[in-house]
C-alpha positions, -999 to 999 in steps of 0.1 A, spaced: -516 303 -700 -516 331 -675 -547 332 -654 -554 367 -642 -587 364 -624 -608 339 -606 -643 354 -605 -673 345 -585 -709 359 -589 -719 390 -571 -741 370 -548 -714 344 -539 -702 338 -504 -667 330 -518 -649 362 -527 -616 366 -511 -611 328 -508 -584 308 -524 -596 283 -550 -584 254 -529 -605 267 -499 -635 262 -522 -623 231 -540 -596 214 -518 -587 189 -546 -572 219 -565 -545 225 -539 -511 233 -554 -527 238 -589 -538 274 -586 -536 299 -558 -557 328 -571 -580 346 -547 -615 349 -559 -630 383 -566 -665 395 -575 -676 397 -611 -685 434 -606 -648 444 -608 -646 429 -644 -636 463 -659 -602 461 -640 -590 432 -661 -613 428 -692 -588 445 -715 -561 419 -706 -582 389 -714 -578 367 -744 -600 338 -733 -629 336 -709 -640 303 -693 -676 305 -682 -690 278 -659 -722 291 -644 -759 285 -646 -774 289 -682 -791 322 -675 -760 337 -659 -737 325 -686 -760 336 -714 -760 372 -700 -722 371 -693 -713 359 -727 -727 391 -743 -702 411 -722 -673 391 -735 -682 389 -772 -656 416 -780 -629 392 -769 -637 368 -797 -633 335 -779 -654 321 -751 -651 286 -736 -684 277 -722 -679 250 -695 -715 240 -692 -734 215 -713 -757 238 -732 -747 257 -763 -756 293 -758 -743 315 -786 -754 316 -822 -727 340 -835 -706 319 -859 -676 343 -855 -672 332 -819 -655 299 -811 -674 282 -783 -664 249 -768 -691 234 -747 -678 209 -722 -692 194 -690 -666 191 -663 -670 172 -631 -648 182 -602 -646 154 -576 
């Protein structure tokens, strides 16, 4: 897997930070710098899979933007999409 973007919401205080700066336990796992969601058009055409782990309302709205990709992994505990042509894996993940 090649991760091309680590995206934070447009209201986040974390753009420009390395992921381990936000979650220190992820040091040496990934070194991407977070960017705002609003620059999505710069990389959307290179994406095969989108992992969404945001609030229900935010994820519900975001998922619509990614439906053309055909595969969304929803990392929250609420199933959000009724389209049977889209594979959605709903998982709750706890980061200690």
